Each structure stands twice: as C-alpha cells, then as structure tokens.
Z-matrix of the N, CA and C atoms (Angstrom, degrees):
N
C 1 1.444
C 2 1.524 1 107.84
N 3 1.312 2 115.45 1 136.12
C 4 1.458 3 121.40 2 178.57
C 5 1.530 4 108.01 3 -96.89
N 6 1.336 5 116.45 4 125.96
C 7 1.462 6 122.35 5 -178.07
C 8 1.515 7 108.85 6 -109.96
N 9 1.333 8 116.44 7 125.02
C 10 1.462 9 122.41 8 177.80
C 11 1.524 10 107.93 9 -118.26
N 12 1.331 11 116.53 10 122.79
C 13 1.460 12 121.49 11 177.78
C 14 1.519 13 108.36 12 -106.54
N 15 1.332 14 116.00 13 128.15
C 16 1.455 15 120.80 14 179.70
C 17 1.524 16 109.29 15 -128.10
N 18 1.313 17 115.72 16 136.46
C 19 1.455 18 119.48 17 173.10
C 20 1.521 19 106.95 18 -102.97
N 21 1.284 20 116.21 19 124.82
C 22 1.460 21 121.36 20 -177.26
C 23 1.520 22 111.64 21 -89.19
N 24 1.326 23 117.16 22 -15.30
C 25 1.465 24 121.41 23 174.20
C 26 1.518 25 107.44 24 -156.33
N 27 1.302 26 117.10 25 132.08
C 28 1.458 27 120.63 26 178.42
C 29 1.518 28 112.16 27 78.43
N 30 1.337 29 114.67 28 -165.65
C 31 1.461 30 121.98 29 -178.42
C 32 1.525 31 108.77 30 -117.47
N 33 1.318 32 115.75 31 136.44
C 34 1.461 33 121.69 32 178.92
C 35 1.534 34 107.84 33 -94.60
N 36 1.327 35 117.60 34 118.26
C 37 1.462 36 119.68 35 -176.83
C 38 1.525 37 111.04 36 -76.33
N 39 1.331 38 115.73 37 167.81
C 40 1.470 39 121.91 38 -174.16
C 41 1.527 40 112.53 39 -64.23
N 42 1.317 41 117.50 40 -33.49
C 43 1.464 42 120.51 41 179.92
C 44 1.532 43 110.72 42 -62.75
N 45 1.319 44 116.63 43 -43.25
C 46 1.465 45 120.55 44 179.22
C 47 1.521 46 111.25 45 -69.58
N 48 1.321 47 117.54 46 -36.11
C 49 1.470 48 120.74 47 176.61
C 50 1.525 49 110.60 48 -63.60
N 51 1.332 50 116.70 49 -42.96
C 52 1.461 51 120.59 50 178.12
C 53 1.524 52 111.09 51 -62.49
N 54 1.325 53 116.40 52 -40.86
C 55 1.465 54 120.72 53 179.34
C 56 1.527 55 110.91 54 -62.96
N 57 1.338 56 116.27 55 -42.71
C 58 1.467 57 120.36 56 177.78
C 59 1.521 58 111.34 57 -61.98
N 60 1.315 59 116.95 58 -46.79
C 61 1.469 60 120.74 59 -179.88
C 62 1.522 61 111.06 60 -61.21
N 63 1.337 62 116.75 61 -42.46
C 64 1.461 63 121.15 62 -179.03
C 65 1.532 64 111.12 63 -63.16
N 66 1.318 65 116.16 64 -43.16
C 67 1.464 66 119.92 65 -177.95
C 68 1.524 67 112.25 66 -71.50
N 69 1.321 68 117.94 67 -34.58
C 70 1.457 69 120.92 68 -175.63
C 71 1.528 70 112.78 69 -91.84
N 72 1.334 71 117.54 70 5.80
C 73 1.455 72 121.58 71 177.90
C 74 1.527 73 111.48 72 -65.44
N 75 1.311 74 117.69 73 -28.02
C 76 1.469 75 121.71 74 178.82
C 77 1.521 76 110.90 75 -58.19
N 78 1.323 77 116.58 76 -38.83
C 79 1.461 78 120.48 77 -178.32
C 80 1.519 79 111.93 78 -66.54
N 81 1.329 80 117.21 79 -30.35
C 82 1.456 81 121.43 80 -178.72
C 83 1.519 82 111.72 81 -62.17
N 84 1.328 83 117.01 82 -34.82
C 85 1.463 84 121.71 83 -179.18
C 86 1.526 85 112.43 84 -74.72
N 87 1.323 86 118.05 85 -27.44
C 88 1.459 87 121.79 86 -171.67
C 89 1.522 88 114.35 87 -104.74
N 90 1.313 89 118.07 88 -0.44
C 91 1.461 90 121.07 89 -177.49
C 92 1.522 91 110.32 90 -121.00
N 93 1.330 92 117.25 91 155.49
C 94 1.465 93 119.36 92 176.60
C 95 1.532 94 111.02 93 -65.62
N 96 1.329 95 115.53 94 158.89
C 97 1.467 96 120.70 95 -177.20
C 98 1.518 97 113.08 96 -65.93
N 99 1.303 98 118.78 97 -24.42
C 100 1.459 99 121.44 98 -176.52
C 101 1.529 100 113.42 99 -87.28
N 102 1.322 101 118.24 100 4.93
C 103 1.468 102 120.08 101 178.21
C 104 1.528 103 109.91 102 -79.03
N 105 1.337 104 115.62 103 152.02
C 106 1.462 105 122.28 104 -176.67
C 107 1.527 106 109.01 105 -120.71
N 108 1.315 107 116.29 106 125.49
C 109 1.458 108 123.04 107 178.99
C 110 1.526 109 108.27 108 -114.74
N 111 1.318 110 116.88 109 119.69
C 112 1.459 111 122.25 110 178.55
C 113 1.522 112 108.13 111 -113.59
N 114 1.330 113 115.82 112 125.80
C 115 1.462 114 121.63 113 -179.80
C 116 1.518 115 107.81 114 -118.15
N 117 1.316 116 116.35 115 123.82
C 118 1.455 117 121.94 116 176.48
C 119 1.509 118 109.90 117 -112.47
N 120 1.324 119 116.11 118 135.84
C 121 1.467 120 121.32 119 -179.75
C 122 1.522 121 107.96 120 -123.58
N 123 1.319 122 115.42 121 127.84
C 124 1.463 123 121.11 122 177.31
C 125 1.519 124 108.01 123 -125.00
N 126 1.315 125 115.70 124 132.52
C 127 1.461 126 121.12 125 179.78
C 128 1.523 127 108.58 126 -107.83
N 129 1.332 128 116.27 127 123.57
C 130 1.461 129 122.73 128 178.77
C 131 1.525 130 108.07 129 -106.36
N 132 1.295 131 117.07 130 128.14
C 133 1.462 132 121.07 131 175.21
C 134 1.521 133 106.94 132 -113.50
N 135 1.320 134 116.36 133 118.56
C 136 1.459 135 121.54 134 -178.28
C 137 1.528 136 109.48 135 -125.10
N 138 1.311 137 116.47 136 173.72
C 139 1.465 138 121.37 137 179.48
C 140 1.526 139 111.60 138 -71.96
N 141 1.328 140 116.85 139 -35.42
C 142 1.460 141 120.49 140 -176.59
C 143 1.527 142 111.91 141 -74.77
N 144 1.318 143 116.77 142 -43.12
C 145 1.462 144 119.35 143 179.37
C 146 1.518 145 108.50 144 -122.18
N 147 1.300 146 116.17 145 142.60
C 148 1.459 147 119.74 146 -178.03
C 149 1.526 148 111.23 147 -63.98
N 150 1.306 149 116.42 148 -48.42
C 151 1.457 150 120.36 149 179.85
C 152 1.515 151 109.16 150 -139.71
N 153 1.282 152 115.02 151 139.94
C 154 1.459 153 120.77 152 172.66
C 155 1.515 154 106.53 153 -136.48
N 156 1.318 155 116.76 154 135.73
C 157 1.458 156 121.52 155 -175.66
C 158 1.518 157 110.37 156 -113.44
N 159 1.306 158 114.23 157 140.25
C 160 1.462 159 121.71 158 173.98
C 161 1.518 160 106.71 159 -119.00
N 162 1.319 161 116.72 160 122.02
C 163 1.460 162 122.42 161 179.96
C 164 1.524 163 107.58 162 -113.85
N 165 1.335 164 115.20 163 124.08
C 166 1.461 165 121.81 164 -178.71
C 167 1.519 166 107.19 165 -117.44
N 168 1.315 167 116.71 166 126.91
C 169 1.452 168 121.68 167 -178.31
C 170 1.521 169 109.25 168 -121.76
N 171 1.322 170 116.78 169 130.78
C 172 1.464 171 122.70 170 -179.28
C 173 1.521 172 107.27 171 -130.54
N 174 1.330 173 117.27 172 117.70
C 175 1.460 174 122.79 173 -175.83
C 176 1.513 175 109.79 174 -117.93
N 177 1.327 176 115.89 175 122.02
C 178 1.468 177 121.77 176 177.92
C 179 1.526 178 107.46 177 -109.15
N 180 1.321 179 115.54 178 121.19
C 181 1.460 180 121.90 179 178.65
C 182 1.525 181 107.52 180 -110.43
N 183 1.327 182 118.42 181 129.30
C 184 1.461 183 119.32 182 -179.84
C 185 1.528 184 111.17 183 -64.16
N 186 1.310 185 115.29 184 145.45
C 187 1.470 186 124.83 185 179.29
C 188 1.524 187 113.35 186 67.81
N 189 1.326 188 117.37 187 14.30
C 190 1.461 189 122.29 188 173.18
C 191 1.520 190 106.58 189 -119.89
N 192 1.319 191 116.58 190 125.82
C 193 1.466 192 121.09 191 -171.56
C 194 1.521 193 113.25 192 -64.01
N 195 1.324 194 117.58 193 -51.28
C 196 1.468 195 120.57 194 -174.50
C 197 1.522 196 110.71 195 -95.40
N 198 1.337 197 117.43 196 125.43
C 199 1.465 198 118.37 197 174.22
C 200 1.525 199 110.76 198 -73.11
N 201 1.316 200 116.23 199 160.79
C 202 1.456 201 122.18 200 178.68
C 203 1.526 202 107.69 201 -92.82
N 204 1.320 203 116.15 202 131.16
C 205 1.456 204 121.77 203 -176.49
C 206 1.522 205 108.61 204 -132.60
N 207 1.337 206 116.62 205 129.50
C 208 1.461 207 120.97 206 177.61
C 209 1.518 208 108.78 207 -138.59
N 210 1.336 209 115.65 208 142.03
C 211 1.465 210 121.48 209 -178.05
C 212 1.522 211 108.71 210 -141.28
N 213 1.350 212 116.10 211 126.62
C 214 1.463 213 121.63 212 -176.46
C 215 1.523 214 108.80 213 -134.34
N 216 1.331 215 115.51 214 141.67
C 217 1.460 216 122.83 215 178.86
C 218 1.522 217 107.69 216 -125.33
N 219 1.343 218 117.84 217 113.90
C 220 1.468 219 122.72 218 -178.92
C 221 1.522 220 110.46 219 -137.66
N 222 1.341 221 116.62 220 166.13
C 223 1.460 222 121.54 221 -179.92
C 224 1.522 223 112.99 222 -77.08
N 225 1.317 224 118.30 223 -29.75
C 226 1.466 225 120.10 224 179.35
C 227 1.527 226 110.17 225 -114.16
N 228 1.322 227 115.51 226 145.37
C 229 1.462 228 121.28 227 -177.85
C 230 1.529 229 112.28 228 -65.09
N 231 1.341 230 120.10 229 -48.96
C 232 1.471 231 119.57 230 179.76
C 233 1.526 232 113.25 231 -60.04
N 234 1.314 233 116.97 232 -37.72
C 235 1.465 234 120.32 233 179.27
C 236 1.535 235 110.89 234 -64.70
N 237 1.320 236 117.32 235 -41.94
C 238 1.459 237 121.34 236 179.02
C 239 1.525 238 111.00 237 -64.53
N 240 1.319 239 116.93 238 -42.35
C 241 1.475 240 120.52 239 179.79
C 242 1.522 241 110.44 240 -65.88
N 243 1.323 242 117.87 241 -41.86
C 244 1.469 243 120.98 242 179.87
C 245 1.531 244 111.46 243 -62.13
N 246 1.312 245 116.81 244 -42.59
C 247 1.468 246 120.13 245 -178.79
C 248 1.528 247 111.02 246 -67.71
N 249 1.338 248 117.36 247 -41.74
C 250 1.465 249 120.62 248 177.86
C 251 1.516 250 110.37 249 -63.38
N 252 1.323 251 116.67 250 -42.07
C 253 1.471 252 121.04 251 179.24
C 254 1.525 253 110.74 252 -60.91
N 255 1.331 254 117.45 253 -44.23
C 256 1.464 255 121.07 254 179.07
C 257 1.526 256 111.67 255 -62.48
N 258 1.339 257 116.38 256 -41.89
C 259 1.471 258 119.64 257 179.38
C 260 1.521 259 111.33 258 -61.72
N 261 1.321 260 116.49 259 -44.85
C 262 1.465 261 120.06 260 -178.20
C 263 1.525 262 110.84 261 -69.46
N 264 1.317 263 117.32 262 -39.39
C 265 1.466 264 120.32 263 177.13
C 266 1.518 265 111.24 264 -58.17
N 267 1.332 266 116.55 265 -46.90
C 268 1.465 267 119.74 266 179.32
C 269 1.519 268 111.42 267 -60.64
N 270 1.331 269 116.76 268 -42.55
C 271 1.463 270 120.42 269 -178.85
C 272 1.524 271 110.90 270 -66.20
N 273 1.325 272 117.57 271 -42.76
C 274 1.469 273 121.28 272 179.69
C 275 1.522 274 110.03 273 -63.64
N 276 1.323 275 117.39 274 -45.61
C 277 1.464 276 120.14 275 179.66
C 278 1.523 277 112.14 276 -65.09
N 279 1.326 278 117.04 277 -36.24
C 280 1.456 279 121.20 278 178.31
C 281 1.527 280 110.32 279 -64.74
N 282 1.332 281 116.32 280 -43.64
C 283 1.468 282 119.82 281 179.13
C 284 1.516 283 111.35 282 -68.46
N 285 1.332 284 117.27 283 -35.23
C 286 1.453 285 120.10 284 177.24
C 287 1.527 286 110.52 285 -64.35
N 288 1.326 287 117.09 286 -37.42
C 289 1.453 288 121.18 287 179.69
C 290 1.518 289 112.28 288 -66.38
N 291 1.322 290 116.35 289 -32.71
C 292 1.469 291 119.89 290 -179.87
C 293 1.519 292 111.97 291 -73.82
N 294 1.321 293 116.24 292 -37.60
C 295 1.462 294 120.03 293 -178.06
C 296 1.517 295 109.93 294 -89.32
N 297 1.311 296 116.05 295 148.61
C 298 1.457 297 119.75 296 -177.30
C 299 1.518 298 112.04 297 -77.09
N 300 1.331 299 117.90 298 -33.07
C 301 1.463 300 121.11 299 -178.05
C 302 1.524 301 109.35 300 -91.92
N 303 1.313 302 117.37 301 141.43
C 304 1.460 303 121.33 302 -177.13
C 305 1.513 304 113.58 303 -76.74
N 306 1.301 305 118.64 304 -13.79
C 307 1.456 306 121.31 305 -177.53
C 308 1.524 307 112.37 306 -101.85
N 309 1.305 308 119.12 307 18.08
C 310 1.457 309 124.35 308 178.22
C 311 1.524 310 112.72 309 62.55
N 312 1.319 311 117.76 310 27.33
C 313 1.456 312 119.40 311 177.23
C 314 1.518 313 108.11 312 -87.58
N 315 1.309 314 116.01 313 129.53
C 316 1.455 315 121.31 314 -179.16
C 317 1.521 316 107.64 315 -97.67
N 318 1.331 317 115.97 316 131.45
C 319 1.456 318 119.31 317 -179.85
C 320 1.518 319 109.83 318 -70.26
N 321 1.330 320 115.11 319 146.87
C 322 1.459 321 119.42 320 179.50
C 323 1.521 322 109.33 321 -72.59
N 324 1.306 323 115.26 322 138.41
C 325 1.461 324 120.38 323 179.11
C 326 1.515 325 109.25 324 -105.83
N 327 1.295 326 115.03 325 148.06
C 328 1.459 327 119.56 326 179.11
C 329 1.526 328 110.22 327 -76.56
N 330 1.318 329 117.29 328 149.52
C 331 1.472 330 118.83 329 177.95
C 332 1.524 331 110.78 330 -61.17
N 333 1.308 332 116.21 331 155.20
C 334 1.458 333 120.73 332 -176.15
C 335 1.531 334 111.83 333 -69.65
N 336 1.325 335 116.74 334 -35.33
C 337 1.465 336 120.21 335 -173.93
C 338 1.520 337 110.15 336 -110.15
N 339 1.316 338 116.54 337 75.26
C 340 1.455 339 120.28 338 179.71
C 341 1.527 340 111.13 339 -72.23
N 342 1.318 341 117.68 340 -28.17
C 343 1.463 342 119.57 341 -177.81
C 344 1.520 343 110.64 342 -64.44
N 345 1.343 344 119.02 343 -29.64
C 346 1.460 345 121.42 344 176.51
C 347 1.523 346 110.66 345 -68.09
N 348 1.290 347 117.58 346 -38.25
C 349 1.462 348 120.85 347 177.97
C 350 1.511 349 110.71 348 -65.34
N 351 1.331 350 117.73 349 -39.25
C 352 1.459 351 121.41 350 -178.92
C 353 1.524 352 110.45 351 -65.41
N 354 1.337 353 117.27 352 -39.23
C 355 1.467 354 120.32 353 179.34
C 356 1.521 355 110.26 354 -64.42
N 357 1.324 356 117.22 355 -42.21
C 358 1.458 357 120.51 356 179.86
C 359 1.522 358 111.11 357 -65.62
N 360 1.338 359 117.68 358 -38.76
C 361 1.447 360 121.19 359 178.09
C 362 1.524 361 110.95 360 -65.08
N 363 1.344 362 116.81 361 -39.10
C 364 1.468 363 120.78 362 178.22
C 365 1.529 364 110.88 363 -64.95
N 366 1.331 365 117.30 364 -40.31
C 367 1.467 366 120.94 365 179.42
C 368 1.519 367 111.39 366 -65.42
N 369 1.294 368 117.89 367 -38.76
C 370 1.467 369 122.41 368 -179.05
C 371 1.524 370 110.02 369 -69.64
N 372 1.307 371 118.33 370 -39.12
C 373 1.468 372 121.84 371 -176.98
C 374 1.541 373 110.92 372 -71.56
N 375 1.333 374 118.36 373 -22.59
C 376 1.470 375 120.30 374 -179.15
C 377 1.470 376 108.32 375 -84.72
C-alpha cells in the first residue's frame, strides 16, 4: 500500500506523522499492495478553540469502482485520527464481506450477448 501524507495548512511534525503511520498500519495488512491511501491534515486555529484538526482520508483500491473517503473534524489530533481510522476500517471490512475474495479481486463476467460473438466466429471460419 502506498501512503501519501499531505498537510493542507502548516507543517506536520514527525511525531504526528509517526502516529498516523502507526494507526494506519492495519490497512496495509488487509489491502492489496497497489492501493493508494492519501491522508490530508488541516489545522484550524480559531478564537474559541486553540487548535482544531481536520483529517481527510482518501483510499483508492484497484478494481473497486468507488474510492473510500472519510473526513473528521475534532479538537485533538489523536482523536481525529482514531475516528477516521475506525470509519475506514468499518468500510473496508464491509466491502470485504460483500465480495467473495479477500483481496478485492472481481471475477471476470462474460459478455451479455455471447450469441453475437459465436455468429461472428462462424462467419470468419467460413
């Protein structure tokens, strides 16, 4: 799995990067290697609260049409990361339950109109 960390405002220090990697390591075990996980962190500083964090997670899994998207806004960074991680875990497990293969591989389906292919093959062979 490829992990991309982006800061949408300010600079993300090494301690927070390590925390993100540690929390999102679970996904690495359950997803194919070609999946891409993008994490965006935005820090809002307002008069009412000293710091508020917005964590945006976007997960692209190959051969799955809809990417997984989660967005959380909390006052503390660890709390926001934990909630985003839980949301994505539930979504990944739910999708795994729907599909028969654990690696998100979709079986190939036959075309709807096979009789048209057979006619064309017969014409070519004659």
